[in-house]
C-alpha positions as CSV (number, residue, x, y, z in Angstrom):
1,M,-134.7,-118.4,80.0
2,R,-134.7,-118.5,76.2
3,S,-132.6,-121.0,74.3
4,R,-128.9,-120.2,74.0
5,L,-127.5,-118.6,70.9
6,M,-125.6,-121.3,68.9
7,I,-122.7,-119.8,67.0
8,L,-120.5,-121.8,64.7
9,L,-117.2,-120.1,63.8
10,Y,-115.4,-121.7,60.8
11,T,-111.8,-120.9,60.1
12,H,-109.5,-122.8,57.8
13,S,-106.4,-122.0,60.0
14,F,-106.4,-121.9,63.8
15,S,-104.1,-122.3,66.8
16,P,-101.5,-123.6,67.1
17,H,-100.8,-121.8,63.8
18,I,-99.9,-118.1,64.3
19,G,-101.3,-115.3,62.2
20,G,-103.8,-112.4,62.0
21,V,-106.9,-114.5,61.3
22,E,-105.9,-117.1,63.9
23,T,-105.4,-114.4,66.5
24,Y,-108.7,-112.8,65.5
25,V,-110.8,-116.0,65.8
26,M,-109.2,-116.9,69.1
27,L,-110.0,-113.5,70.6
28,L,-113.5,-113.4,69.1
29,A,-114.4,-117.0,70.3
30,K,-113.1,-116.3,73.8
31,G,-115.0,-113.0,74.0
32,L,-118.3,-114.5,72.8
33,A,-118.1,-117.5,75.1
34,K,-117.7,-115.1,78.1
35,R,-120.6,-112.8,77.1
36,Y,-123.5,-113.4,79.5
37,S,-127.1,-112.4,78.6
38,E,-129.8,-112.3,81.3
39,H,-132.2,-113.7,78.6
40,T,-130.2,-116.6,77.2
41,G,-127.0,-117.0,79.2
42,P,-123.6,-117.2,77.4
43,P,-123.7,-118.1,73.7
44,S,-122.7,-121.6,72.8
45,V,-119.6,-121.2,70.6
46,T,-117.9,-123.9,68.5
47,V,-114.9,-123.3,66.4
48,V,-114.5,-125.6,63.4
49,T,-111.2,-125.8,61.6
50,A,-109.1,-127.8,59.2
51,T,-106.0,-127.3,61.4
52,Q,-104.7,-130.2,63.4
53,A,-104.1,-129.7,67.1
54,E,-100.4,-130.7,67.0
55,G,-100.4,-130.9,70.8
56,F,-102.5,-127.8,71.4
57,E,-104.8,-128.3,74.4
58,D,-108.2,-127.5,73.2
59,H,-109.8,-128.4,76.5
60,S,-108.3,-125.3,78.1
61,L,-110.4,-123.1,76.0
62,P,-113.9,-121.7,77.1
63,F,-115.5,-122.9,73.8
64,A,-115.7,-126.2,71.9
65,V,-113.2,-126.9,69.0
66,M,-113.9,-129.4,66.2
67,R,-110.8,-130.2,64.1
68,R,-111.0,-131.7,60.6
69,P,-114.6,-132.9,60.9
70,A,-116.0,-135.5,58.5
71,F,-118.6,-134.3,56.1
72,S,-121.4,-135.7,58.1
73,Q,-120.1,-134.0,61.3
74,L,-119.8,-130.7,59.6
75,L,-123.3,-131.0,58.3
76,R,-124.7,-131.7,61.8
77,L,-122.8,-128.8,63.3
78,I,-124.1,-126.4,60.7
79,Q,-127.7,-127.7,61.2
80,K,-127.5,-127.0,64.9
81,A,-126.1,-123.5,64.6
82,D,-128.2,-120.3,64.7
83,V,-125.5,-118.3,63.0
84,V,-122.7,-119.7,60.8
85,H,-119.8,-117.2,60.9
86,L,-117.0,-117.9,58.3
87,A,-113.6,-116.4,58.7
88,G,-113.0,-116.2,55.0
89,P,-115.0,-117.6,52.0
90,C,-114.4,-121.4,52.5
91,L,-116.5,-123.0,49.8
92,L,-117.7,-126.2,51.4
93,P,-119.1,-124.8,54.7
94,L,-120.4,-121.7,52.9
95,A,-122.3,-123.8,50.3
96,L,-123.7,-126.1,53.0
97,A,-124.8,-123.2,55.2
98,L,-126.6,-121.6,52.3
99,V,-128.3,-124.8,51.2
100,L,-129.5,-125.3,54.8
101,R,-130.8,-121.7,54.8
102,K,-128.7,-120.6,57.8
103,H,-127.9,-117.1,58.7
104,V,-124.4,-116.7,57.3
105,V,-122.0,-114.0,58.4
106,M,-119.0,-113.9,56.0
107,E,-116.1,-112.1,57.5
108,H,-113.6,-110.9,54.9
109,H,-109.9,-110.7,55.9
110,G,-108.6,-110.6,52.3
111,Y,-109.6,-110.0,48.7
112,Q,-110.6,-113.6,47.9
113,A,-114.1,-112.5,46.9
114,C,-112.7,-110.1,44.2
115,C,-109.3,-111.5,43.3
116,P,-108.1,-115.1,42.7
117,N,-104.8,-114.6,44.6
118,G,-106.6,-112.9,47.5
119,L,-104.0,-110.0,47.6
120,L,-105.3,-107.8,44.9
121,L,-101.7,-107.6,43.8
122,H,-100.6,-107.9,40.1
123,Q,-97.9,-110.4,40.6
124,P,-95.9,-109.8,37.4
125,T,-95.3,-106.1,38.3
126,Q,-95.8,-106.3,42.1
127,T,-98.2,-103.4,41.9
128,V,-101.8,-103.0,43.1
129,C,-104.2,-104.7,40.7
130,P,-106.7,-102.3,39.0
131,G,-109.5,-104.8,39.4
132,H,-109.2,-107.2,36.5
133,F,-111.4,-109.9,38.1
134,L,-114.4,-107.7,38.8
135,Q,-114.0,-106.2,35.3
136,R,-114.1,-109.8,33.9
137,R,-110.7,-109.7,32.4
138,Y,-110.1,-113.3,33.4
139,G,-107.3,-113.9,30.9
140,E,-105.2,-111.2,32.7
141,C,-106.0,-113.0,36.0
142,V,-104.7,-116.3,34.6
143,R,-101.5,-114.6,33.4
144,C,-101.0,-113.0,36.8
145,E,-101.5,-116.4,38.6
146,R,-99.1,-118.1,36.2
147,T,-96.2,-116.2,37.9
148,V,-96.9,-118.1,41.1
149,R,-98.7,-121.3,40.0
150,S,-98.4,-123.9,37.2
151,G,-100.5,-123.4,34.1
152,W,-103.5,-125.6,35.0
153,R,-103.5,-124.4,38.6
154,S,-103.6,-120.8,37.5
155,V,-106.7,-121.5,35.4
156,A,-108.2,-123.5,38.3
157,S,-107.7,-120.6,40.8
158,V,-109.6,-118.2,38.5
159,F,-112.3,-120.8,37.9
160,V,-112.8,-121.3,41.7
161,A,-113.0,-117.6,42.3
162,L,-116.2,-117.3,40.2
163,P,-118.5,-119.4,42.5
164,R,-116.8,-118.0,45.6
165,R,-117.7,-114.5,44.5
166,W,-121.3,-115.5,43.6
167,L,-121.8,-117.3,47.0
168,C,-120.6,-114.2,48.9
169,T,-123.4,-112.2,47.3
170,R,-126.0,-114.7,48.8
171,V,-124.9,-114.5,52.5
172,T,-126.9,-112.8,55.2
173,A,-124.1,-110.3,55.9
174,N,-120.7,-109.5,54.6
175,L,-118.5,-108.3,57.4
176,C,-115.4,-106.4,56.4
177,I,-112.4,-105.4,58.7
178,T,-112.0,-101.9,57.2
179,D,-114.1,-99.6,55.1
180,H,-111.4,-99.8,52.5
181,L,-112.0,-103.5,52.2
182,R,-115.8,-103.0,52.1
183,Q,-115.4,-100.6,49.1
184,R,-112.9,-102.8,47.3
185,L,-115.1,-105.9,47.6
186,G,-118.3,-104.2,46.5
187,L,-120.6,-106.9,48.0
188,P,-124.2,-106.4,49.1
189,R,-125.3,-106.3,52.7
190,S,-121.8,-105.2,53.9
191,C,-120.8,-103.6,57.2
192,V,-117.5,-102.9,58.9
193,V,-116.1,-104.2,62.2
194,Y,-112.5,-103.5,63.0
195,Y,-110.2,-106.1,64.5
196,G,-110.0,-106.0,68.3
197,I,-106.9,-106.7,70.5
198,P,-106.5,-106.7,74.2
199,E,-106.0,-103.3,75.8
200,Q,-102.4,-102.6,77.0
201,T,-100.5,-100.0,78.9
202,P,-98.2,-98.0,76.7
203,V,-94.6,-99.2,76.6
204,Q,-91.8,-97.3,78.3
205,R,-90.0,-94.9,75.9
206,P,-86.5,-96.0,75.0
207,A,-83.6,-94.1,76.7
208,P,-82.3,-91.1,74.8
209,G,-79.8,-92.0,72.1
210,A,-79.7,-93.3,68.6
211,I,-83.3,-94.1,67.4
212,T,-84.1,-97.7,66.5
213,F,-86.6,-98.2,63.7
214,A,-88.2,-101.7,63.2
215,Y,-90.4,-103.7,60.9
216,V,-92.4,-106.4,62.6
217,G,-94.0,-109.2,60.6
218,R,-93.4,-111.7,57.8
219,L,-90.5,-111.0,55.4
220,V,-92.4,-111.2,52.1
221,S,-92.2,-109.2,48.9
222,E,-95.6,-107.5,49.2
223,K,-94.5,-105.8,52.4
224,G,-92.1,-103.5,50.5
225,L,-89.2,-104.3,52.7
226,G,-86.6,-103.3,50.2
227,L,-87.8,-99.7,50.7
228,L,-86.6,-99.9,54.4
229,L,-83.1,-100.7,53.3
230,A,-83.1,-98.0,50.5
231,A,-84.3,-95.4,53.0
232,A,-81.7,-96.6,55.6
233,K,-79.0,-96.2,53.0
234,R,-80.0,-92.6,52.3
235,L,-80.0,-91.7,56.0
236,A,-76.6,-93.4,56.5
237,D,-75.1,-91.5,53.6
238,E,-76.3,-88.3,55.3
239,G,-74.6,-89.2,58.5
240,W,-77.6,-89.9,60.7
241,A,-77.2,-92.1,63.8
242,F,-79.9,-94.8,63.9
243,S,-80.4,-98.6,63.7
244,L,-82.9,-100.8,62.0
245,K,-84.4,-104.2,63.0
246,F,-86.3,-106.7,61.0
247,V,-88.3,-108.6,63.6
248,G,-89.7,-111.7,61.9
249,D,-88.9,-114.3,59.3
250,G,-89.9,-115.3,55.8
251,P,-88.8,-116.3,52.3
252,L,-87.4,-112.8,51.5
253,R,-84.8,-112.9,54.4
254,P,-81.8,-114.1,52.4
255,E,-82.4,-111.5,49.7
256,L,-82.7,-108.7,52.4
257,E,-79.6,-109.9,54.2
258,Q,-77.6,-109.9,50.9
259,E,-78.9,-106.4,50.1
260,T,-77.9,-105.2,53.5
261,R,-74.3,-106.3,52.9
262,Q,-74.2,-104.8,49.4
263,L,-75.4,-101.4,50.8
264,G,-72.8,-101.4,53.6
265,L,-75.5,-101.4,56.3
266,V,-74.4,-104.5,58.3
267,G,-73.5,-102.5,61.4
268,R,-76.9,-100.8,61.4
269,V,-79.3,-103.5,60.4
270,Q,-80.3,-106.6,62.5
271,F,-82.4,-109.6,61.6
272,T,-83.9,-111.3,64.7
273,G,-85.8,-114.1,63.0
274,F,-89.2,-115.2,64.3
275,L,-89.8,-114.3,67.9
276,S,-92.7,-114.5,70.3
277,G,-93.5,-113.9,74.0
278,E,-90.7,-112.6,76.2
279,S,-88.1,-112.8,73.4
280,L,-90.2,-110.6,71.2
281,Q,-90.7,-108.1,74.0
282,A,-87.0,-108.0,74.7
283,A,-86.2,-107.4,71.1
284,M,-88.7,-104.5,71.0
285,D,-87.5,-102.8,74.2
286,D,-85.2,-100.3,72.3
287,V,-87.6,-99.8,69.4
288,A,-89.0,-96.3,69.2
289,V,-90.7,-96.4,65.7
290,V,-92.3,-99.2,63.8
291,V,-92.3,-98.9,60.0
292,M,-94.8,-100.7,57.7
293,P,-93.8,-100.0,54.0
294,S,-96.4,-102.2,52.3
295,V,-96.7,-102.0,48.5
296,W,-100.0,-103.9,48.4
297,E,-103.3,-102.7,49.8
298,E,-103.3,-104.4,53.2
299,T,-106.9,-105.1,54.2
300,A,-106.3,-103.8,57.8
301,G,-102.8,-104.0,59.3
302,L,-103.1,-105.9,62.6
303,A,-99.4,-105.3,63.3
304,A,-100.1,-101.6,63.1
305,M,-103.0,-101.9,65.6
306,E,-100.8,-103.8,68.0
307,Q,-98.0,-101.3,67.9
308,M,-100.5,-98.4,68.3
309,M,-102.0,-100.1,71.3
310,R,-98.5,-100.2,72.8
311,G,-98.2,-96.5,72.2
312,R,-95.5,-96.7,69.5
313,L,-95.2,-94.3,66.6
314,V,-96.1,-96.0,63.3
315,I,-94.7,-94.9,60.0
316,A,-96.9,-96.5,57.3
317,A,-97.3,-96.5,53.5
318,D,-100.4,-94.4,52.7
319,I,-102.2,-97.4,51.1
320,G,-105.3,-99.5,51.7
321,G,-106.7,-100.5,55.0
322,L,-103.3,-99.9,56.6
323,S,-103.7,-96.2,55.9
324,E,-107.2,-96.3,57.4
325,V,-106.0,-97.9,60.6
326,V,-103.2,-95.5,61.2
327,G,-105.4,-92.4,60.4
328,S,-103.8,-89.2,61.6
329,A,-102.1,-90.9,64.6
330,G,-98.9,-91.7,62.7
331,L,-96.7,-90.6,59.8
332,K,-97.5,-91.7,56.2
333,F,-95.6,-91.7,52.9
334,R,-96.3,-92.5,49.3
335,P,-96.2,-96.3,48.8
336,G,-93.1,-97.5,47.0
337,D,-91.2,-94.2,47.5
338,A,-88.0,-94.8,49.4
339,G,-87.2,-91.0,49.5
340,A,-90.6,-90.2,51.0
341,L,-90.0,-92.9,53.7
342,A,-86.6,-91.5,54.4
343,D,-88.1,-88.1,54.8
344,C,-90.5,-89.4,57.5
345,E,-87.7,-91.1,59.3
346,K,-85.6,-87.9,59.1
347,R,-88.4,-86.0,60.6
348,V,-88.3,-88.3,63.6
349,L,-84.5,-88.0,63.9
350,E,-84.6,-84.2,63.7
351,H,-87.6,-83.9,66.1
352,P,-87.6,-87.0,68.5
353,E,-90.3,-85.4,70.6
354,V,-92.7,-86.5,67.8
355,I,-92.3,-90.1,69.1
356,A,-94.1,-89.4,72.3
357,E,-96.6,-87.0,70.8
358,L,-97.8,-89.4,68.0
359,G,-97.3,-92.5,70.2
360,S,-99.8,-91.1,72.7
361,K,-102.2,-90.2,69.9
362,A,-101.8,-93.7,68.4
363,H,-102.6,-95.3,71.8
364,A,-105.7,-93.2,72.2
365,R,-106.9,-94.1,68.7
366,A,-106.3,-97.8,69.4
367,I,-108.3,-97.6,72.7
368,Q,-111.2,-96.0,70.9
369,L,-111.3,-98.2,67.8
370,F,-109.4,-101.5,68.3
371,R,-110.2,-103.0,71.7
372,D,-111.3,-106.6,71.7
373,E,-114.3,-105.9,73.9
374,R,-115.6,-103.5,71.3
375,M,-115.1,-106.1,68.5
376,V,-117.0,-108.8,70.4
377,E,-119.9,-106.5,71.3
378,E,-120.3,-105.4,67.7
379,H,-120.3,-109.0,66.5
380,L,-123.0,-109.9,69.1
381,R,-125.0,-106.9,68.0
382,L,-124.9,-108.1,64.4
383,Y,-126.0,-111.7,65.4
384,R,-128.9,-110.3,67.4
385,E,-130.0,-108.2,64.5
386,L,-130.1,-111.4,62.4
387,L,-132.0,-113.3,65.2
388,P,-134.3,-110.8,66.9
389,V,-135.4,-111.8,70.4
390,S,-139.2,-112.2,70.4
């Protein structure tokens, strides 16, 4: 039997923290650790992270976890690895892996390689950035960063983005989670592998009655959540029967709650706060449609994939990787246009049969493109191309 494939997965944030990248790394590491090869056996997978355990039981996982390694430990781990896979452009492990001439797979989940704030969002106007950094308009980047950071920190964030971009042009492969992201980054040796999530049986359709729309995720400004309330106000003024849920929490919640009161929507709108597990499932039982009104170019839209896998109809802003993920299996509207969003919701209210029709189509698309087994296999195929078996 040939020697086992040694894979080092580096992620700044990992369990017990919760988020898209954390979920992705956990699913990928578990999937890789269980993939058996008749030539080499299962790969040896080690996840390296800056996140503390905080009581999380790493020993229950089918792979090794190294948390907050010292420099010497990180160096030894990289030296032993056949492939160093980075979940985001973390400068220290990236630089070390390149110096040691390792095969480096850089997986991009955001725009850090082409934007100092990683969102490709022009903060002063809360609009999509036209690409100031790649066009070398660094002064504009500093002015943008100053809206969220102090003066010297804004300069530092732009300064750090320069070597980060340069190092990403030197890796063995740049792996992007959507084709939209691949095009936006414009990096050499790029390929696309979609996120993967566990396959699920479609949810039961809610009982006939008033339709419940919901947003699921963090309550932050770039998600365009004010549009949901503006659209809800239009529908309410026209006399439609419906309800709206915000499932999640975040810094924008107080502002959204105040706007709900000002618009007279208190009886129609519910804020659940952060939920997980059975509590989340219970809160979603009566939800027929999930709405994602982002005003920034989401790199993928993991929440959309999850709802599509559950067979729910997704209404999404026609923007970025989110639009790519939904494809023709949902309803789309012009980003930032509350009237266009209200029209999509009105179509559902007028023709509720579209919920089952597009929900089934969404589930089929998710099975085809977004299964975790497919994601793991495509990663393994990439590693094997980097390290051909002799």
